[in-house]
C-alpha positions as CSV (number, residue, x, y, z in Angstrom):
1,M,25.2,32.5,-97.1
2,A,27.0,29.4,-97.8
3,F,25.4,26.0,-96.1
4,N,27.5,24.4,-93.7
5,P,26.5,20.5,-93.4
6,Y,28.8,20.3,-90.0
7,K,26.8,22.8,-88.5
8,K,24.4,21.6,-85.9
9,D,20.6,22.2,-86.2
10,D,19.3,22.7,-82.4
11,A,15.4,22.3,-83.5
12,L,16.1,19.2,-85.6
13,I,18.2,17.9,-82.6
14,D,15.2,18.8,-80.1
15,A,12.7,17.1,-82.3
16,L,14.8,13.6,-82.5
17,A,15.2,13.7,-78.8
18,Q,11.3,13.9,-78.1
19,V,10.6,10.8,-80.5
20,S,10.3,7.6,-78.2
21,V,12.0,4.7,-80.1
22,T,10.4,1.1,-78.9
23,P,12.9,-1.6,-79.5
24,V,11.9,-4.6,-81.6
25,Q,11.8,-7.5,-79.4
26,G,12.3,-11.0,-81.1
27,R,10.6,-13.9,-80.4
28,S,12.0,-17.4,-79.1
29,P,11.3,-20.5,-81.1
30,W,8.9,-21.5,-78.4
31,Q,7.1,-18.7,-78.7
32,D,7.0,-19.1,-82.2
33,A,5.8,-22.2,-82.3
34,R,3.2,-21.6,-79.9
35,L,1.8,-18.5,-82.1
36,R,1.9,-21.1,-85.3
37,F,0.0,-23.7,-83.1
38,M,-2.4,-21.2,-82.0
39,R,-3.3,-20.5,-85.6
40,N,-4.2,-24.1,-86.3
41,K,-8.1,-23.8,-85.6
42,A,-8.3,-27.6,-85.5
43,A,-5.8,-28.1,-82.8
44,V,-7.2,-25.5,-80.6
45,V,-10.5,-26.8,-80.7
46,S,-9.3,-30.3,-80.3
47,V,-7.4,-28.9,-77.2
48,I,-10.4,-27.7,-75.4
49,L,-12.8,-30.6,-76.4
50,L,-9.9,-33.1,-74.9
51,S,-9.6,-30.8,-71.9
52,L,-13.5,-30.9,-71.2
53,I,-13.7,-34.8,-71.8
54,V,-10.6,-35.0,-69.1
55,L,-12.1,-33.2,-66.7
56,A,-15.5,-34.7,-67.0
57,C,-13.9,-38.1,-66.5
58,L,-11.8,-36.8,-63.3
59,F,-14.6,-34.7,-61.5
60,G,-18.0,-36.2,-63.1
61,P,-18.3,-39.3,-61.3
62,F,-18.2,-37.2,-57.9
63,L,-20.8,-34.8,-59.0
64,L,-23.5,-37.1,-60.6
65,P,-26.1,-38.8,-58.1
66,H,-24.9,-42.4,-59.4
67,A,-22.2,-44.7,-58.6
68,Y,-20.5,-46.5,-61.8
69,D,-21.7,-50.3,-59.7
70,S,-24.8,-49.3,-58.6
71,T,-28.0,-50.8,-60.0
72,D,-31.2,-49.3,-60.8
73,W,-33.6,-52.3,-61.0
74,D,-36.9,-50.1,-62.0
75,A,-34.4,-48.4,-65.0
76,M,-32.8,-51.4,-66.6
77,S,-32.1,-50.9,-70.2
78,Q,-33.8,-47.4,-70.2
79,P,-33.0,-45.2,-73.0
80,P,-31.2,-41.7,-72.0
81,S,-33.7,-39.5,-70.6
82,L,-34.1,-37.1,-67.7
83,K,-35.9,-39.7,-65.6
84,N,-33.7,-40.5,-62.5
85,W,-30.7,-38.5,-64.3
86,H,-29.9,-41.3,-66.3
87,L,-28.7,-38.9,-69.5
88,F,-27.0,-41.5,-71.0
89,G,-29.5,-44.2,-70.5
90,T,-28.7,-47.3,-68.5
91,D,-27.6,-50.9,-69.6
92,E,-29.2,-54.4,-68.9
93,S,-28.1,-54.2,-65.3
94,G,-29.5,-50.8,-64.5
95,R,-26.5,-48.9,-64.1
96,D,-26.0,-45.5,-65.2
97,L,-24.2,-45.4,-68.5
98,L,-23.1,-41.6,-68.2
99,V,-21.0,-42.4,-64.9
100,R,-19.8,-45.7,-66.3
101,C,-18.5,-44.0,-69.9
102,L,-16.8,-41.5,-67.4
103,V,-15.1,-43.9,-65.1
104,G,-14.2,-45.8,-68.1
105,G,-13.0,-42.9,-69.9
106,R,-10.8,-42.6,-67.1
107,I,-9.5,-45.7,-67.3
108,S,-8.8,-45.7,-70.9
109,L,-6.7,-42.2,-70.3
110,M,-4.7,-43.4,-67.7
111,V,-3.8,-46.8,-69.9
112,G,-2.8,-44.3,-72.6
113,L,-1.0,-42.1,-70.4
114,L,1.0,-44.6,-68.6
115,G,1.4,-46.8,-71.6
116,T,2.7,-43.9,-73.5
117,L,5.1,-42.7,-70.9
118,S,6.7,-46.3,-70.6
119,T,6.8,-47.0,-74.2
120,A,8.3,-43.5,-74.8
121,T,10.7,-44.2,-71.9
122,V,11.8,-47.9,-73.3
123,G,12.1,-46.8,-77.1
124,I,14.0,-43.3,-76.4
125,I,16.5,-45.1,-74.5
126,W,16.8,-48.1,-76.8
127,G,16.8,-46.0,-79.8
128,A,19.2,-43.3,-78.6
129,T,21.9,-46.0,-77.3
130,A,21.9,-48.0,-80.8
131,G,22.0,-44.9,-82.8
132,F,24.9,-43.2,-80.7
133,I,27.0,-46.1,-80.1
134,G,26.5,-47.8,-83.8
135,G,28.5,-50.4,-85.0
136,R,27.6,-54.2,-84.1
137,T,25.5,-52.9,-80.8
138,D,23.4,-50.9,-83.1
139,S,23.0,-54.0,-85.4
140,V,22.1,-56.4,-82.5
141,M,19.7,-54.0,-80.8
142,M,17.8,-53.1,-84.1
143,R,17.4,-57.3,-85.0
144,I,15.7,-57.6,-81.6
145,V,13.3,-54.8,-82.5
146,D,12.8,-56.7,-85.9
147,L,12.2,-59.7,-84.0
148,M,9.5,-58.0,-81.6
149,Y,7.7,-57.0,-84.9
150,A,7.8,-60.4,-86.0
151,I,5.9,-61.8,-82.7
152,P,2.1,-61.8,-83.5
153,Y,1.0,-59.3,-80.8
154,I,-2.4,-60.4,-80.2
155,L,-1.6,-64.4,-79.8
156,I,1.0,-63.6,-77.3
157,A,-1.2,-60.8,-75.6
158,I,-3.7,-63.3,-75.1
159,L,-1.4,-65.8,-73.8
160,L,0.2,-63.0,-71.0
161,I,-3.1,-61.9,-69.8
162,T,-4.7,-65.6,-69.6
163,I,-1.8,-66.5,-67.8
164,L,-1.0,-63.3,-65.3
165,G,-4.5,-62.2,-65.2
166,R,-6.4,-59.1,-66.1
167,E,-5.3,-56.4,-63.8
168,F,-4.6,-52.7,-64.9
169,Y,-0.9,-52.9,-64.5
170,L,-0.8,-56.1,-66.3
171,V,-2.6,-54.7,-69.4
172,V,-0.5,-51.7,-69.0
173,F,2.7,-53.7,-69.5
174,V,1.2,-55.8,-72.1
175,I,0.8,-52.9,-74.3
176,T,4.2,-51.3,-73.4
177,T,5.8,-54.8,-74.5
178,F,4.4,-54.7,-78.0
179,S,4.7,-51.0,-78.5
180,W,7.8,-49.0,-78.1
181,M,9.5,-50.6,-81.4
182,S,8.2,-47.4,-83.4
183,M,9.6,-44.9,-81.2
184,A,13.0,-47.0,-80.9
185,R,13.4,-47.0,-84.8
186,I,12.6,-43.0,-84.9
187,V,14.5,-41.9,-82.2
188,R,17.5,-43.9,-83.6
189,G,17.1,-42.2,-86.7
190,Q,17.2,-38.9,-85.5
191,T,20.2,-40.0,-83.2
192,L,22.1,-41.0,-85.9
193,S,22.4,-37.2,-87.3
194,L,22.8,-35.7,-84.0
195,R,25.9,-37.6,-83.1
196,S,28.1,-35.8,-85.5
197,R,27.0,-32.5,-84.3
198,E,29.8,-30.3,-82.6
199,Y,28.5,-30.3,-79.6
200,V,28.6,-34.2,-79.2
201,E,32.2,-34.3,-80.5
202,A,33.3,-31.5,-78.2
203,A,31.6,-33.6,-75.3
204,R,33.7,-36.6,-76.7
205,V,37.0,-34.6,-76.8
206,I,36.9,-33.6,-72.9
207,G,35.8,-36.8,-71.9
208,V,32.2,-37.1,-71.0
209,S,31.2,-40.7,-70.9
210,T,28.8,-42.1,-73.3
211,R,25.8,-42.3,-71.0
212,A,26.2,-38.7,-69.9
213,I,26.4,-37.9,-73.5
214,I,23.0,-39.9,-74.3
215,F,21.3,-38.4,-71.4
216,R,22.4,-34.6,-71.5
217,H,23.0,-34.1,-75.0
218,I,21.3,-36.5,-77.3
219,I,18.0,-37.3,-75.5
220,P,17.1,-33.8,-74.8
221,N,17.4,-32.4,-78.7
222,L,14.9,-35.4,-79.3
223,L,12.2,-33.9,-77.5
224,G,10.4,-32.2,-80.2
225,V,10.0,-35.5,-82.6
226,V,9.2,-37.1,-79.1
227,V,6.3,-34.9,-78.4
228,I,4.9,-35.2,-82.0
229,Y,5.3,-38.8,-81.9
230,T,3.8,-39.1,-78.2
231,T,0.6,-37.3,-79.3
232,I,0.3,-40.3,-82.3
233,L,1.2,-43.0,-79.5
234,I,-1.4,-42.1,-77.0
235,P,-4.5,-42.6,-79.4
236,T,-2.6,-46.1,-80.5
237,I,-2.3,-47.2,-77.1
238,I,-6.0,-46.6,-76.4
239,I,-7.3,-48.3,-79.3
240,M,-4.9,-51.4,-78.3
241,E,-6.3,-51.1,-74.7
242,S,-10.1,-50.7,-76.4
243,I,-9.3,-54.1,-78.6
244,L,-8.1,-56.3,-75.6
245,S,-11.0,-55.2,-73.9
246,F,-13.2,-56.0,-77.0
247,L,-12.0,-59.3,-77.1
248,G,-12.8,-59.8,-73.3
249,L,-9.0,-59.4,-72.1
250,G,-9.0,-55.9,-71.0
251,I,-10.3,-54.3,-67.3
252,Q,-12.3,-56.6,-65.3
253,E,-16.0,-55.8,-64.1
254,P,-17.2,-53.8,-62.3
255,M,-14.7,-51.7,-63.3
256,T,-14.9,-50.7,-66.9
257,S,-12.9,-48.9,-69.9
258,W,-14.5,-47.6,-73.0
259,G,-13.5,-50.8,-74.7
260,V,-15.4,-52.8,-72.3
261,L,-18.5,-50.4,-72.9
262,I,-18.2,-50.9,-76.6
263,H,-17.9,-54.5,-76.3
264,D,-21.1,-54.8,-74.2
265,G,-22.9,-52.2,-76.3
266,A,-22.2,-54.3,-79.4
267,K,-24.0,-57.4,-78.4
268,L,-27.2,-55.2,-77.5
269,M,-27.1,-52.7,-80.5
270,E,-30.3,-53.7,-82.2
271,T,-32.3,-53.5,-78.8
272,S,-30.2,-50.8,-77.0
273,P,-28.0,-48.6,-79.6
274,W,-27.4,-45.9,-76.9
275,M,-25.1,-48.5,-75.2
276,L,-22.7,-48.5,-78.0
277,L,-23.1,-45.4,-79.4
278,C,-22.4,-43.3,-76.1
279,P,-18.8,-44.8,-75.6
280,A,-18.2,-45.0,-79.1
281,I,-18.6,-41.3,-79.5
282,L,-16.5,-40.2,-76.4
283,L,-14.0,-42.7,-77.9
284,S,-13.9,-41.2,-81.3
285,I,-13.8,-37.6,-80.0
286,T,-10.9,-38.1,-77.9
287,L,-9.0,-40.3,-80.7
288,Y,-9.6,-37.3,-83.4
289,S,-8.7,-34.5,-80.9
290,L,-5.5,-36.3,-80.1
291,N,-4.8,-36.6,-84.0
292,F,-5.2,-33.2,-84.7
293,I,-3.3,-31.9,-81.6
294,G,-0.4,-34.2,-83.2
295,D,-0.8,-32.6,-86.6
296,G,-1.1,-28.9,-85.0
297,L,2.2,-29.6,-82.9
298,R,4.2,-31.2,-85.9
299,D,3.5,-28.0,-88.3
300,A,4.1,-25.7,-85.1
301,L,7.9,-27.3,-84.2
302,D,8.8,-27.8,-87.9
303,P,11.7,-25.7,-88.5
304,K,10.7,-25.3,-92.3
305,G,7.6,-23.3,-91.4
306,R,9.5,-20.6,-89.5
C-alpha cells in the first residue's frame, strides 16, 4: 500500500492535542535589571544593612529608655555595658551614646536625602537645559558651572554659616549650593546625545515647546543615569555634612549628627575611644552600603549587560 503524505493520522492529531503548550513570556527591562541586581550579593547585603540602619535611626530612639539630651550623672564617660542600658556607653556629660548615634544618624540621613533631592533637581534642570538649547546659552551656563568649581567650598561655607547661623536648613542650602555642578555636567552630556533622537525631532516638528520637550522627553530618559549617580551623591553629601560638623559648623547642640559625634569623640579618643568608634562605624557602614548599592545599580542598568 502506497504512503500518502496528505492522509490524516487521527492518532497523531489526538496526541498533539493533548500536549499543553506553555507560552514563553519575556521579561521587561526593569525585571531584567532587578534580576541582575539581585545576583549582586554585595549590593543585596548592603540594602539589608542600610535598611536596618534607617529603621533603627527612625524608631530606635522611641524604644530606648533614654533621651538624646538627658544626662546620667552616675554614668559619665561610662564604657559600653548593660548597666542602665548604656549599650554604646555614655559621653562626658552622661548622655547615652546609642540614642545620640541613632538621632545623629537620623539627622545625617535627612541631610543626605534632602541635599541629594535639591542637588539632583538643580543639576538635572540646569544640565538638561544647557545641553538641549546648546549654542551660546550652553556656553554661558557651563562657564557658570566652571566658575562655581573654582570657588573654595570650605571658605564660602564657613562664611555663610557664620553669618546666617548653623540651622538645619542652612546646612542643607550650603551643601546644595556647592554640590550640583557634577550632576549638571553628567546630565548635559547625556542630553547632547538625546536631543538628536527621533522622538525629540518629532516633538519639535509638531510644535512642542522647548520646556515641554525638556521635562517630558529629555529628563524622563535620564532617570537611569540619575539614579546611579544619586547613590554616589548621597554619601558625598553625608561626608560634606560630617566635615562641616567636624569643623564645628554643622548641627548645633543639643541636637547632634554623626559628624558632631565624631568631632566630640576625636577629642577624647585616648580616654574614651568608644565615643569615636561607635558613630564612625555606623557612618562607615552607611557609606559603604550606599557605594555597593550604586555599583549594583550601575551594573543592573547597564544596557551592555543585557
